[in-house]
KESEBA-493321 format. One line per field, with one value per residue (C-alpha): residue in three letters; x, y, z. Coordinates in Angstrom, 2 decimals, decimal comma. Example, Ala and Ser with C-alpha at 12.3 -4.5 7.8 and 13.67 -1.06 7.14 Angstrom:
aa <- c(ala ser)
X <- c(12,30 13,67)
Y <- c(-4,50 -1,06)
Z <- c(7,80 7,14)
//
This chain:
aa <- c(met val ser leu thr pro ile ser leu asp gln arg leu met ser ser lys glu asn gln ser leu his phe leu thr his ser ser lys asp ala gly glu trp pro phe tyr gln asn met arg arg pro gly ile ala val ser val phe gly asn ser val ser leu gln tyr pro his arg leu trp leu tyr met ile gly trp pro arg leu leu leu ser gly leu gly leu ala arg gly ser leu val ala leu asn gly asp thr ile val thr val his asp his ile leu leu leu ala tyr lys phe ala arg leu phe ser ala asn ala arg gln tyr lys leu lys leu val leu his gly phe ile tyr thr pro arg ser ser ser leu leu asn asn ala arg gly leu tyr phe arg leu leu leu lys asn val ala met ile ile cys his ser lys tyr glu val pro ala leu lys lys leu val asp gln arg lys thr leu val glu pro val his tyr gly ile gly glu gly asp val ile lys glu trp his arg ser phe ala ala lys gln gln asp asp arg lys ser pro cys phe ser ile val thr ala gly arg ser ser arg asp tyr ala thr leu val ala ala val glu asn leu pro gly thr val ala cys asp ile val cys asp asn ile ala thr ala pro gly his leu asn ser asp lys val thr ile tyr arg ser ile tyr gly ala ala tyr thr lys met leu ile asp ala asp val val val ile pro leu gly glu gly glu ile ser ala gly gln met val leu leu his ala leu ala ala ala lys pro val ile ile thr glu thr pro thr ser arg glu tyr val asp pro gly asp leu ile lys leu val ala pro asn asp ala ala ala met gln gly ala leu glu glu ile arg arg gln leu pro leu ser tyr glu lys arg arg gln leu arg cys leu phe glu asp his phe ser asp his ala his gly arg ala val phe asn ser tyr glu lys phe leu phe)
X <- c(40,11 44,42 45,38 47,09 48,72 52,69 54,73 57,69 60,89 60,87 57,02 57,55 60,54 58,39 55,48 57,26 60,39 59,05 61,17 64,43 67,52 70,82 74,03 77,46 81,00 84,25 87,21 88,19 87,41 85,34 83,58 82,58 78,84 79,40 81,05 78,71 78,68 76,60 74,50 73,47 72,06 69,62 65,87 62,90 61,88 65,05 67,62 71,19 73,41 77,43 79,76 83,33 87,08 90,25 92,74 96,23 97,72 100,73 103,56 106,26 106,41 103,21 104,18 103,36 99,84 99,10 101,08 99,77 97,02 94,83 94,53 93,86 91,16 89,66 89,32 88,39 85,75 84,50 83,78 82,02 79,80 78,89 77,75 75,69 74,14 73,29 71,16 69,42 65,59 64,13 65,11 68,44 70,83 74,68 77,14 81,10 83,62 86,61 86,33 87,81 84,77 82,36 84,04 83,65 80,46 79,37 80,96 79,43 76,08 76,19 75,95 73,30 69,58 68,52 70,39 67,59 65,05 65,39 66,15 69,57 70,78 74,91 76,52 80,51 81,22 84,48 85,60 88,64 89,43 93,38 94,22 97,71 100,47 100,61 97,74 97,69 97,36 94,60 92,57 92,94 91,93 88,94 87,99 88,06 85,87 83,37 82,93 82,78 80,66 77,80 74,42 75,85 73,19 75,50 79,06 79,70 82,89 84,31 84,39 81,98 85,33 85,64 82,18 82,92 85,59 83,35 80,31 82,29 82,56 79,39 75,61 74,39 70,72 71,43 74,38 74,46 77,77 77,13 79,61 79,65 82,42 84,85 84,51 86,33 85,99 88,35 89,99 90,41 93,91 92,24 89,11 91,17 93,15 90,13 88,36 91,60 91,60 87,85 88,61 91,76 91,02 94,61 97,24 99,97 102,36 105,35 108,67 110,93 111,38 108,52 107,28 106,07 104,10 103,25 101,64 100,31 101,40 99,40 99,90 102,44 105,07 107,34 110,33 108,40 107,77 111,44 112,95 110,78 111,65 115,21 115,11 113,41 114,97 115,81 114,71 112,69 111,59 109,74 108,29 107,52 105,01 105,33 106,04 106,35 109,93 108,91 106,68 109,38 112,70 115,53 117,82 114,85 116,03 118,19 118,78 115,77 113,37 113,05 111,22 109,06 108,31 106,25 104,57 100,96 97,75 97,81 101,76 100,67 98,26 100,07 102,76 100,07 98,80 102,31 102,83 102,35 101,26 100,09 101,07 99,86 101,95 100,09 101,57 98,27 94,81 92,97 91,89 91,14 94,22 95,22 91,59 92,30 95,20 93,19 90,66 92,74 94,24 91,13 89,62 93,11 92,31 95,69 96,92 96,66 99,20 97,59 98,40 95,65 93,54 90,21 89,09 91,05 89,33 86,08 86,67 88,26 88,43 91,89 92,11 94,56 94,56 94,34 96,35 96,49 99,35 100,30 101,32 105,38 105,83 108,48 108,47 104,78 105,27 107,74 105,57 102,69 105,03 106,34 102,87 101,63 104,51 104,28 100,34 101,59 101,06 97,24 94,20 91,65 89,22 91,12 91,71 88,21 87,03 89,07 87,31 83,81 84,80 85,47 82,61 79,91 81,24 83,84 83,22 81,67 78,34 78,28 79,43 76,91 74,05 75,00 75,25 71,89 70,47 72,04 70,05 66,94 66,92 68,07 67,65 64,93)
Y <- c(94,66 95,19 94,07 96,75 94,28 94,84 91,92 90,98 90,26 86,81 86,12 88,04 85,56 82,50 83,52 84,32 82,33 79,19 76,46 78,98 77,69 79,14 77,15 77,95 76,99 77,65 76,64 78,46 75,40 72,46 73,41 76,86 76,32 77,10 80,34 83,65 84,41 81,65 81,41 85,06 83,37 81,33 82,65 80,88 79,36 79,26 76,34 77,16 74,57 75,02 72,67 73,63 72,41 73,39 74,15 76,24 78,27 79,06 79,41 81,45 81,85 82,92 80,18 77,39 79,32 78,34 75,29 73,12 75,56 76,40 72,63 71,81 74,55 73,11 69,50 70,66 73,11 70,42 67,84 70,66 71,78 67,95 67,82 71,07 70,00 66,60 68,16 70,52 70,34 73,58 76,86 78,06 80,99 79,25 81,52 80,67 82,43 82,20 82,15 78,71 77,34 79,53 77,83 74,23 74,54 75,99 72,99 70,57 72,09 71,05 67,25 67,82 66,91 68,71 71,86 71,91 71,12 74,01 77,84 78,69 82,01 82,34 84,67 85,28 86,78 88,71 89,22 91,43 92,25 93,31 95,01 93,79 95,87 93,41 94,61 91,27 89,37 92,13 91,35 87,61 88,11 90,19 88,03 84,85 86,77 87,87 83,90 83,32 85,72 85,16 84,76 85,35 87,17 89,13 90,05 91,12 93,31 94,99 98,26 100,93 101,80 98,31 98,47 100,45 97,91 95,22 96,31 96,42 92,75 91,73 92,13 95,19 93,54 90,19 90,83 93,06 94,11 94,65 96,52 95,20 95,84 92,97 91,30 88,44 86,02 87,05 83,72 81,53 83,36 87,01 85,70 84,44 87,79 89,54 87,53 88,38 92,06 92,81 91,34 92,74 96,00 96,89 94,98 93,15 93,37 95,82 96,03 99,19 98,03 99,85 96,89 97,31 94,33 94,49 91,64 90,82 90,25 92,32 95,78 96,27 99,06 97,55 99,70 102,98 101,36 100,29 103,64 105,10 102,55 102,83 106,59 106,19 106,59 104,19 100,46 99,52 96,03 96,30 92,31 91,86 88,86 88,03 84,69 86,53 87,14 89,62 91,57 91,52 90,74 89,79 93,03 95,18 92,77 95,04 95,22 96,88 94,62 91,06 89,24 85,92 83,98 81,04 82,56 81,83 81,25 81,40 82,25 85,31 86,52 86,44 88,42 90,82 90,74 91,30 94,49 98,20 99,07 97,37 98,90 98,18 100,22 100,14 100,45 100,77 102,74 101,22 98,01 96,41 95,74 95,54 95,02 91,41 92,85 96,17 94,31 91,86 94,77 96,30 92,67 92,94 96,67 97,75 101,48 101,39 103,30 102,49 104,28 106,38 105,37 105,32 102,16 102,51 106,07 104,02 101,64 103,94 107,60 109,27 109,59 109,37 105,62 105,42 107,10 107,64 109,02 109,83 106,74 106,38 109,10 107,69 111,02 110,90 107,32 108,03 110,89 108,83 106,22 108,70 109,99 106,57 105,57 108,99 107,83 104,53 102,94 102,95 103,46 100,46 103,10 104,14 100,54 99,42 102,34 100,26 97,22 98,35 99,84 96,01 94,53 96,88 97,29 94,62 91,45 88,09 88,84 92,12 90,99 88,08 90,59 93,19 89,91 88,63 92,42 92,49 89,16 89,91 93,27 91,98 88,27 86,80)
Z <- c(92,38 92,75 95,98 97,89 100,45 100,09 98,59 100,22 98,01 99,02 98,08 94,35 94,07 95,29 92,82 90,00 89,93 90,18 88,65 88,49 89,65 89,87 89,11 89,65 88,29 90,22 89,95 93,54 95,52 96,04 99,08 97,56 98,34 101,90 101,45 102,01 98,52 97,63 100,72 99,89 96,48 98,35 98,41 98,87 95,59 93,97 94,16 94,27 92,83 92,93 91,37 92,53 91,96 93,07 90,25 91,10 88,82 90,47 87,87 87,47 83,63 81,72 78,96 81,88 82,48 79,12 78,22 81,83 83,78 80,95 79,94 83,60 83,98 80,57 81,76 84,97 83,52 81,12 84,29 86,17 83,30 82,91 86,24 85,78 82,75 84,15 87,24 85,03 86,05 85,16 83,73 85,02 85,59 84,89 86,37 85,33 87,07 84,02 80,68 80,70 82,51 79,87 76,84 78,71 79,47 75,92 74,50 76,75 76,18 72,83 73,64 76,31 76,22 79,11 77,77 74,95 77,26 79,61 78,93 79,99 80,82 80,94 82,98 82,78 86,63 86,96 83,78 82,87 79,32 78,84 76,04 74,55 72,45 69,62 67,51 65,69 69,20 70,18 67,11 67,64 71,63 70,08 67,85 70,33 72,87 70,50 69,55 73,14 74,60 71,93 73,71 76,73 78,99 81,11 81,74 85,55 85,47 88,55 87,79 85,47 83,86 82,14 80,59 77,46 76,11 77,03 75,30 72,11 72,07 72,75 70,97 73,10 72,50 73,82 76,65 79,72 80,93 84,65 86,71 90,28 92,78 93,72 96,95 98,90 101,23 104,30 104,83 108,21 109,21 109,20 110,88 113,76 113,74 113,79 116,69 118,81 117,51 118,23 121,92 123,06 120,94 120,70 118,28 120,23 117,42 118,20 116,16 115,43 111,87 109,53 107,64 104,03 102,35 98,34 96,38 92,88 89,41 87,11 86,08 89,08 88,94 91,71 90,64 91,45 95,31 95,49 94,52 97,32 99,91 99,46 100,15 103,72 106,57 109,75 109,47 106,61 105,33 102,29 100,90 97,35 97,07 93,43 91,58 88,30 87,29 84,73 87,22 89,93 88,83 90,85 90,49 92,85 96,16 97,64 102,10 102,12 99,66 99,68 96,71 97,67 94,86 96,50 99,22 99,04 100,93 105,01 104,82 102,62 104,69 107,91 106,31 105,29 108,87 110,39 108,34 109,16 105,31 102,39 99,46 95,81 93,11 89,76 86,08 84,04 84,67 82,22 83,79 87,12 88,83 92,38 93,96 95,55 97,72 98,42 99,56 101,66 103,61 104,36 106,04 108,24 109,08 107,29 106,08 102,42 99,43 95,96 92,98 91,66 88,63 87,57 89,21 92,64 93,04 92,13 95,55 97,89 98,84 100,30 103,95 106,75 106,39 102,54 100,44 96,70 94,78 91,17 88,87 88,50 91,32 93,79 95,67 96,14 96,94 99,72 101,27 101,68 103,41 105,80 106,59 107,48 109,85 111,63 112,29 114,09 116,44 115,02 117,55 117,48 116,36 113,28 112,33 113,04 110,36 107,77 108,67 108,52 105,00 104,05 105,92 104,36 101,02 99,74 102,08 100,33 102,08 100,14 97,01 97,08 98,20 94,72 92,36 93,40 93,06 89,69 88,99 90,25 88,22 84,86 84,52 86,72)
//
C-alpha cells in the first residue's frame, strides 16, 4: 500500500541522506562556520563541517598576488584539505570556494585512505572564468582548468551568462554548471548602522557635499566615472577605493576625485555608509563583475548607479534609486548622478525598499538557501 501522508523535506533528507555530510573549505575566515550561509546548510540527518582560514590577498600589483598570494593560498588550502580528509566518516559533498583550494584538495586526496573509502562529490563554488587578451595565455589557462575541473560534480557560478563558457571547460555528462546569484554577509558595521537606522527611521548624516563612492578592481572603467564627476556642478567628492594601480591610475586624482589604495574592511564599509550614492562603472559585460559592491550598497540602502551589462540586468531592475547606464557613456553617467542628487535626502521608505531587496535575494541567508536547494536538486 502506498502511503498518502505528506513527507516533509527534513523527513526525506533524514530517510534518504543518512550518513551524508557536507564539508566546506574557505579562505574567508577561521570563524566562517558561524556565518548564516553555512547555518542555512544545516538540516536534520546532514552533518555540516566548515574548515576555514583567513588569507589576505590585498596586494597593489597582480605580480605580488601570483608570487606571494597564491602560494600562501595553496599552503593554507593543503592544511584545510587535510582537516577535511581526516574528518571523513561517510559519503560527503565537499565544497571549495576557489580554484586554489580545489587544486589543494585534489592533491591531498591522493594520499588519503579515507578518500578511497567514501564517495566524494566536489563542488567549486563562486567560480569566474575570465578570458585573457593573449590567445597563448587563454589556451594555457583553458588547459589548466580543464584538467582541474575533471570529475568535479558541480560548478556554482553567479550569472547565467557565465554558463556557456564554463560548460566548454568540463565534461557535461559528469559536471553540472549551476548559476546561483551572489550573496554576502553584511558585516558588523552595516548591521550596527541598520539597527540605528531602523530605530530612528531617518538618516542623521547631513552634508552640503554630494558624496560618491566607488570600489573594486575587476573590469572597472573609472575614467568614464571621473569624466562624469568633473562636469557635475556644486560641491562634489568622489572616492575611489582600489588598491590596483593599473585599474585606477594616479592621474585620475583631481579636486573632486580621491583614490584610496589601502582602505579595506570596516573603513571601506564606513565610507560606503557615509556616501550619497554608490557607483559601479564596468568596462566589460561578458563576465560577472561588480556584484560585491552592488550588494554592499543595497545592504546599506544606498542608491546605485551601475553600468548596464547582461549580468547587472540579471541582478537588478532600473528604477528611481537604481540606475543602469550605457558602457563608456560619461554623459549618461552624469545624468544618472544628477537624477539621484535631485532626490536627496531620501525618505526612510525609499531606502527600506533597497534594504528589502538585499534581504530577500542577496543576503547570506538567501544565498545559503539557494545553494542548498541546488545541492538537494542535483547532488543528494
